[in-house]
C-alpha positions as CSV (number, residue, x, y, z in Angstrom):
1,M,86.0,30.4,52.0
2,S,83.1,33.2,51.9
3,A,79.6,32.7,53.8
4,L,78.1,32.4,49.9
5,K,80.1,29.6,49.0
6,R,79.3,27.6,52.4
7,L,75.6,28.1,51.6
8,A,75.9,27.3,47.8
9,P,75.8,23.6,48.2
10,I,72.7,23.3,50.6
11,M,71.3,26.3,48.5
12,V,71.4,24.8,45.2
13,A,70.1,21.1,46.6
14,L,67.1,23.3,48.4
15,G,66.4,24.6,44.5
16,A,66.4,21.2,43.1
17,I,64.6,19.5,46.2
18,S,62.2,22.2,45.3
19,Y,61.4,21.0,41.8
20,G,60.6,17.4,42.6
21,V,57.4,19.5,44.1
22,P,55.5,20.2,41.0
23,A,55.1,16.4,39.5
24,T,53.3,15.5,42.6
25,L,51.0,19.2,42.5
26,F,50.6,18.9,38.9
27,K,48.8,15.2,39.8
28,L,46.5,17.3,42.3
29,A,45.7,19.4,39.8
30,N,44.7,17.2,37.2
31,R,42.4,15.8,39.8
32,A,40.9,19.2,40.5
33,G,40.3,19.3,36.7
34,V,42.7,21.7,35.7
35,E,44.3,21.1,32.1
36,S,48.0,21.6,31.6
37,G,47.8,24.4,29.5
38,P,46.0,27.1,32.3
39,L,48.3,25.2,35.0
40,L,51.3,25.9,33.2
41,F,50.3,29.5,32.1
42,W,49.0,30.7,35.6
43,S,51.9,28.9,37.5
44,F,54.2,31.4,35.1
45,L,52.4,34.2,35.3
46,S,52.0,34.1,39.4
47,S,55.8,33.6,39.5
48,A,56.2,36.4,37.1
49,V,54.3,38.8,39.1
50,V,55.8,37.5,42.4
51,L,59.2,38.2,41.2
52,T,58.4,41.4,39.4
53,I,56.8,42.9,42.9
54,I,60.1,41.9,44.8
55,Q,62.2,43.6,42.5
56,L,60.3,46.8,42.2
57,V,60.5,46.5,46.3
58,H,63.8,45.1,46.7
59,G,66.1,44.9,43.6
60,Q,68.1,47.5,41.7
61,P,67.0,49.4,38.9
62,L,68.5,48.1,35.6
63,H,70.0,51.2,34.4
64,Q,72.0,51.2,37.9
65,Q,73.4,47.8,37.1
66,T,76.7,47.0,34.6
67,A,75.1,44.6,32.3
68,D,74.4,45.8,28.8
69,R,71.4,45.1,26.7
70,R,72.8,42.3,25.2
71,Q,73.7,40.4,28.9
72,I,70.0,41.3,29.4
73,G,68.7,39.8,26.5
74,W,70.5,36.8,26.9
75,V,69.1,36.4,30.3
76,L,65.7,36.4,29.1
77,L,66.2,34.0,26.4
78,A,67.8,31.9,28.7
79,G,64.8,32.0,30.5
80,T,62.7,30.0,28.5
81,A,64.7,26.9,29.0
82,S,62.3,26.7,31.7
83,G,59.4,27.0,29.8
84,F,60.6,24.4,27.2
85,T,61.5,21.8,30.5
86,N,57.9,22.1,31.4
87,T,56.5,21.9,28.1
88,F,58.4,19.1,26.9
89,Y,58.1,17.3,29.8
90,M,54.4,17.4,29.9
91,L,54.0,16.8,26.3
92,A,56.5,13.4,26.7
93,L,54.3,11.9,29.7
94,Q,51.5,11.7,27.1
95,T,53.1,9.3,25.4
96,I,55.6,7.1,28.1
97,P,55.7,6.2,32.0
98,V,56.7,8.6,33.9
99,A,59.7,6.2,35.1
100,V,61.0,6.4,31.7
101,A,60.3,10.5,31.4
102,A,62.3,10.8,34.8
103,V,65.0,8.8,33.6
104,M,65.0,11.2,30.2
105,L,64.9,14.1,32.6
106,M,68.2,13.4,34.6
107,Q,70.0,13.1,31.6
108,S,70.0,16.6,32.2
109,V,73.3,15.7,35.2
110,W,75.8,15.1,32.5
111,L,74.6,17.3,29.4
112,S,74.9,19.9,31.9
113,V,78.5,18.8,33.0
114,L,79.0,18.6,29.4
115,L,77.9,21.9,28.4
116,G,79.7,23.6,31.3
117,A,83.3,22.2,30.0
118,L,82.5,23.8,26.4
119,V,81.7,26.9,27.8
120,Q,84.4,27.4,30.5
121,H,86.8,25.4,28.9
122,R,87.9,23.0,31.8
123,R,87.0,19.3,31.9
124,P,85.2,17.9,35.2
125,T,87.1,15.9,37.1
126,R,87.5,12.1,37.7
127,M,85.4,12.0,41.0
128,Q,82.5,14.3,39.2
129,V,82.6,11.6,36.0
130,L,81.9,9.0,38.9
131,S,79.5,11.0,40.8
132,I,77.4,11.2,37.3
133,I,77.9,7.5,36.6
134,V,76.4,6.7,40.2
135,V,73.5,9.5,39.8
136,L,72.5,7.7,36.2
137,I,72.3,4.5,37.8
138,G,70.7,5.4,40.7
139,T,67.9,7.1,38.8
140,V,67.2,4.3,36.9
141,L,66.7,2.2,40.0
142,A,64.9,5.1,42.1
143,A,62.8,5.3,38.8
144,D,61.7,1.8,39.2
145,L,62.4,1.2,35.7
146,L,63.6,-2.1,35.4
147,P,62.6,-4.4,34.3
148,V,60.7,-2.3,31.2
149,T,57.3,-4.5,30.1
150,A,55.6,-1.8,27.8
151,P,56.1,-0.3,24.5
152,I,58.1,2.8,24.7
153,A,57.2,5.5,22.1
154,W,60.3,7.1,20.8
155,S,58.7,10.2,20.4
156,G,57.9,10.6,24.3
157,L,61.7,9.7,24.7
158,G,62.6,12.6,21.9
159,L,60.4,15.3,24.1
160,S,61.6,13.8,27.2
161,F,65.0,14.0,25.9
162,L,64.9,17.5,25.0
163,A,63.0,18.6,28.2
164,A,66.7,17.1,29.8
165,V,68.6,19.5,27.2
166,A,66.3,22.7,28.3
167,Y,67.0,22.0,32.3
168,A,70.7,21.4,31.7
169,V,70.7,25.0,29.7
170,T,68.8,26.2,33.0
171,I,71.6,24.9,35.3
172,Q,74.4,26.6,33.3
173,A,72.2,29.9,32.3
174,T,72.0,30.7,36.1
175,A,75.6,29.7,36.5
176,S,77.1,31.9,34.0
177,L,74.7,34.0,32.2
178,G,74.0,37.4,33.6
179,N,76.8,37.7,36.6
180,Q,77.1,41.1,36.2
181,L,73.7,41.4,37.3
182,Q,71.8,41.9,40.9
183,P,70.8,37.8,41.5
184,L,67.4,39.4,42.1
185,T,67.1,40.9,39.4
186,K,68.5,37.8,36.9
187,T,66.0,35.5,38.9
188,W,63.0,38.1,37.6
189,L,64.2,38.3,34.0
190,L,64.6,34.4,33.9
191,G,60.8,34.3,35.1
192,L,59.8,37.1,32.4
193,G,61.7,34.5,29.4
194,A,59.6,31.6,31.0
195,L,56.2,33.3,30.9
196,G,57.3,34.4,27.5
197,L,57.4,31.2,25.9
198,I,54.5,29.3,27.7
199,T,52.3,32.2,26.2
200,V,53.3,31.5,23.1
201,V,53.2,27.7,23.2
202,W,50.3,27.3,25.0
203,G,48.2,30.6,24.1
204,P,45.5,28.4,22.0
205,Q,44.6,26.1,24.2
206,L,44.4,29.2,26.9
207,L,42.3,30.9,24.2
208,T,39.8,27.8,24.5
209,T,39.6,26.9,27.8
210,P,37.8,29.1,30.5
211,V,39.3,30.4,33.9
212,T,38.8,28.8,36.6
213,L,39.7,29.6,40.3
214,A,41.2,26.0,40.7
215,A,43.7,26.7,37.4
216,I,44.9,30.2,38.9
217,K,45.1,28.5,43.1
218,W,47.2,25.5,41.7
219,G,48.9,27.7,39.6
220,G,50.3,30.0,42.3
221,I,51.2,27.0,44.5
222,T,53.1,25.4,41.3
223,A,54.9,28.7,40.8
224,F,56.9,28.4,44.3
225,F,58.2,25.2,43.9
226,S,58.6,25.6,40.5
227,L,60.1,28.6,39.4
228,V,60.4,31.5,42.5
229,L,62.2,29.1,44.9
230,P,64.3,26.9,42.6
231,L,65.4,29.7,40.4
232,A,66.1,32.3,43.4
233,C,68.3,29.4,44.7
234,Y,70.0,29.1,41.5
235,S,70.8,32.5,40.7
236,F,72.3,33.2,44.1
237,F,74.1,30.3,44.3
238,M,74.9,28.4,41.2
239,P,77.5,30.6,40.0
240,Q,79.4,30.2,43.6
241,L,79.6,26.0,42.9
242,A,82.8,24.6,41.2
243,L,82.3,23.0,37.8
244,G,80.3,19.8,37.4
245,V,78.7,20.4,41.1
246,G,75.7,22.0,40.4
247,P,74.3,19.7,38.2
248,I,75.0,16.6,40.6
249,L,73.4,18.4,42.8
250,S,70.5,19.1,40.6
251,S,69.8,15.3,40.7
252,L,68.6,15.7,44.3
253,E,65.0,16.4,42.1
254,L,64.2,12.5,41.6
255,P,64.7,11.2,45.0
256,A,62.6,14.4,46.3
257,S,59.6,13.5,43.9
258,I,59.6,10.0,45.2
259,V,59.4,11.1,48.7
260,V,56.4,13.9,48.1
261,A,54.8,11.7,45.9
262,Y,54.9,9.0,48.9
263,L,53.7,11.6,51.8
264,V,50.9,13.4,49.4
265,L,50.1,11.0,46.7
266,R,50.5,7.3,48.7
267,E,52.2,5.9,45.7
268,P,54.2,2.8,46.9
269,V,58.4,2.6,46.9
270,S,60.1,-0.1,46.2
271,G,63.2,-1.6,48.0
272,W,65.3,-0.4,44.8
273,Q,64.1,3.2,44.7
274,L,65.0,3.2,48.1
275,V,68.7,1.9,46.9
276,G,68.4,4.1,43.7
277,V,67.8,7.4,46.2
278,G,70.3,5.9,48.4
279,L,72.8,6.4,45.5
280,I,71.7,9.4,44.2
281,I,72.4,11.1,48.1
282,L,75.6,9.3,48.2
283,A,76.8,10.4,44.9
284,V,76.0,14.1,45.7
285,I,77.6,13.6,49.2
286,V,80.7,12.7,47.9
287,S,81.1,14.9,44.8
288,N,80.5,18.0,47.1
289,R,82.6,16.9,49.9
290,W,85.5,16.0,47.0
291,S,85.4,19.7,45.9
292,A,85.4,21.8,49.2
293,K,88.6,19.7,50.0
294,R,90.0,20.4,46.4
295,V,89.2,24.3,47.1
296,S,90.1,24.2,50.7
297,R,93.4,23.0,49.4
């Protein structure tokens, strides 16, 4: 087994954990008076600038790579999925509780496996299906969703489900699109596509909101955890994983979000949430071990 394949589960898990940090950063930024539109714009702009600099210094020029213009265009288009994920999720949080939105976002686990099966024409294994079921049960517990006592807006459910679809597309795009490109270049193109989407969607709010140092600061901090690190981890290592393993690893985002919120914001954590976190981590470990054994055979 190559070094990349051995590192792949660890690095994809690191990318998923990184995705769990921005939720806390968004709350801290909102407390500092930063609105959603400017925060997203400066976050995606910061990541695009950083990735562009890295590409210019260490990356291989596009004309020297084997990917054609059509493949490059598909990667750029796939990058908009990250922008859609953040946009739909923020809009959903305006009408539904965070716990409900988190559960809906984690539908990306089975959506991504289904999408991967359709694209690669391969069925997921029984162990992967079982792991997905355990992840979803753990998600409900970890999000402290039950019992539901407040009415839930259907519009919020729909928007958070669209965020899950967009996140599933991001996972599969990093695994299967543009693999002829250098991973660094692929990450850069995904970042540019995401920035384009955010600029179009949030442009009207940007025109009416003054630029503040707080927005730039929090946007830059959020960029590292929400785009630069996870997209790099996914672009380099997601193609090295077996079908269905990547989406299950991505479920580590929710436990990471809960832990970071507890450490930074001192948000309370119940016993059932800890059980849910344990189930998700158990499912990730079992699925990864099972996949490693199948590869070794």
